[in-house]
N, C-alpha and C positions, 0 to 999 in steps of 0.2 A: 241298593242291592237288587239284583235280578230275582224274580219270583222263583225261578227254577234252581237258583244257586243254593247249595247246602249251607246252613248257618254256621256249621263248624268250619267249613272251608273258608267262608267269608271272614270269620274271626281269626283264623290262622293267617290269612292275607293281611289283615289289619296289624296283627302282631309283628309279622315279618317286615312290613313297610315301616312300622314304628321303630323297630330295631335297626333297620338300614338307615333311616333318617338320623337316629342317635349316633351311629357310626360315622356318618358324614359330618355331623356337627363336631365330633371329636377330632376328625382329621382337619376340618376347615378352621377350627378355632386357633391353633398355633399359627397358621398362615396369616389369619386376620391380625393376630397379635403382632407378628413380625412386621407386616405392612404398616400398621398404625404407628408403631413405635419407631420405625425407620423414618417417619415423616414428622417426628417431634424434635424438641431440643432435649438434651440430657436431663435438664431440670424437670421438664414435664414428665419424662419417662419415669423418673424415680418418685415423683410425687403421686402420680396415678397412671400406671401403665395400661389400664383398661379404658381410659377416657379417650375421646376424640381429640386430635391435635387442635390447639387454639389457633395455631398458624401452621399451614401445611408446608413443611420444610423439604420441598423437592430438591433443594440445593444439596441435601445430604448425599444424594445419588451422584451428583456432579463431583462433590468433594471426594467420595469414595473412588470414583473412576480416575480422578487426577492424582490420588495418593499412591498410585502404583498398581491398581487393579487391572489397568489396561495391559500392562506387561505380562501379568500372570494369565490373563485371559488369552492373550496372543500365544503364549507358550502352550497352554492347554489345547488350543485349537490345532496347533502344529503337531503336538504329540498325539492327539486323538485322531487326526486325519491320517497320519502315517501308520499308526498302530492299526486302525480300522481297515485300511486298505490291505495291509499284509495279512491280517487275521482272516478277512473274507476271501482273499485270493488263495492263500495256502489251504484253508479249510475246504473251500469249494473244489480245488484241484484234488485234494486228498479224498474227499467224499465221492467225487465223480469216479476216481480211479478204483475205489473200493466197491462201488456199485456196478460198474460197467466192465471191469477187467478182472476176471476170475483167475488170478495168478496164484501159484503156490505160496502159502503163508499169508494170504491177504486177511484171513480171519485173525491170525495172530497179530498182525499189524494193527488191525482195528481194536483188538483188546488192549494192546500195548499203548496205543494213543489214548484210548478211553481211560486207561489207568492213570493218565495224567490228571484227571479230575479228582482223584483221591489224594494227590500231592498237595499238602498245605503250603501256603505261601510263607508262613512263619518258619517251617522246617527248612525251606530252601534259602532262607535269607542269608545265612552265614556263607554257605558255598557260593552263592551268587555274588556276594560282596568280594570274596577272594578272586573269583573268576574275572569280574569286571575290573578289579585293580590290576590283575595280571595282563589283561589285554588292553589296558590303558583307556577304558571306556568309563571309568568311574567319574562322577561329577560331569557327565555329559547327558544330553537328552536321550542318546541311544541306550544309556544305562537303565532307563525305565521303559523305553519303547520295546526293546528285545524281550524282557521278561513279560511285558503285557501280551505280546504276540504269542509267546510260548505257553503261557498259562491259559489263554483263551481259545487256543486252537482245539483242544479236546471237546469242550462243550459245543463249540460252533460246528465242528465236524459232525458231532452226534446229531444235531438238529438238521443239518443239510443232508446227511446220509439218509435219514428217515424220509425226508421230502423227495430226494432224488429217486428213491425206490418206487415211489408212487407215480412217477412220470412214465407214461406208456412208452415202451421201447419201439413201438411202431413209428413214432416220430423220427427217431434216429435211423431206423431202417430205411425210411423214405429218403432221408438225407444221404445215406450211404449209396443208394441207387443214383442220386444226383451227383455223386463223386466227392462228397464232403469227407474230410479226414476227421480224426478224433478231436483236434483242437477247434476246427470249424464247427463241429456239432456241439461242442461245449459252449462256445460263445454265441452261436446263432440260434440254438434250440434250448439248451439247459438253462442258461442264464436268464433269457427273457421269460421263460415259463416259471422260473423260481424267484421272481421279484418279491412276492409276499414273504417268503421265508428269509430271503436276504435282508429285507427291511426289518424283520423281527430280530435277526442276528445283529444287525447294525445298531439297533436301539439298545439291546441288552449289553452288547460289548461297549458301546459308547458310554452308557451309564456307568459301567465299571471303570473304564479308563478315565473318564472325566472326574470321578469322585475318589479315585484310588489315592490313599495317603501313605501307606506303609513303605512301599518301594521308593516313592518320591522323597520321603523323610530320611531314608537311610542312604540312598544313592545320589542325592543332590545336595550340594553345599552352596553353590553359587546362587545368589539371590536373583540374578538376571535370567536364570533358566528354570526357576521354580514354577510349578503348575498351580492351578487355582486352590486345591485343598491345602497344600503346604504354604502357598502365598497368603491365604486367609489367616493362618496361624501367625505368620510374621506380621501381617496386616493388623492383627489384634494387638500385637506387641507395640507396633508403631502408634496405635491409637488407644492407649490405655484408658484415657478419660473420655474418649469420644465414642461411646457405645452405639449411638444412633447411626453414626456413619458406618460403623462395623456391621450393623444389621442391614444397612442399605447395600453394603458390599456382598453380604451373604445372599441377599435376594437377587442381585445382579448375576452372581455366579450360578444360581439355581435356575434362572429364567430360560437359558437355552435348552436344557433337557426337558423342562415342562412344555415349552413351545414345540419342540420336536415330537414329543409323544402325542400331543394334541393333534398335530398335523398328520401323524402316521399311525394313529391308534387302530384304524381299521385293518391296515396291512399287518400290523403287529399281531393282533388277535388272530387274523386269518392264517398267517404264516405259522404261528405256534400250534394252533389247533389242527391244521392239516398235517403238519409234520409229526405231531404226536399220535394222531389217530391212524394215519396211513403207514406209519413206520413199523 
């Protein structure tokens, strides 16, 4: 402890760090339990789930992958990529239009789109089911892609709009002098400057799409087009007695989002804080 530091402040720091370490232990413990038991046999797991594996069964991950997880993984990547592309594209166009073009009724459009955040997915489930059956999209991947796009645009537009407002208009005015039209200014100035908030929106929306279960459970019946969350439920049914392989499958399904967040955490925090403060 520094001589000049107040003892009460030092004590508060100790208590705060102790509390934070306690929270980290609570969060880390289930992850360690998952990893350890995914590397055991079923017998070992039921005898003592807290012990280290006697033999490290890495083959459980290979078995999980070969039991059909690859198909669910591929479907989730496809659905997530298409959904994320259109979410970011539509939201960024909408946010740019609302911040740069002061047209009659623009404030009403903003409030109307923002009102979509108040619409519950459960409330829209039955109408969406009827609509998808009418337009012959039920039990196709578009049956979940389109609702994902529609439900994520309001929140994404809200974040992007707050960030776009903070971008100096002088940048676009200079581009206008150089002869750039609105579309060129959008792609050459706004998008490059907005990479942090776009990264934040991408992570938030990807986390939703990757883990979404309700729409996938209601709108998909064909096992060949199921995504990871729904596939893991069927995966559990296929492996009723092989719990360690099921745990390995859950960890494989969680790995992409954890890896993505670790790689982009700086952009994620920067994008959210700048958009929130300057909006």
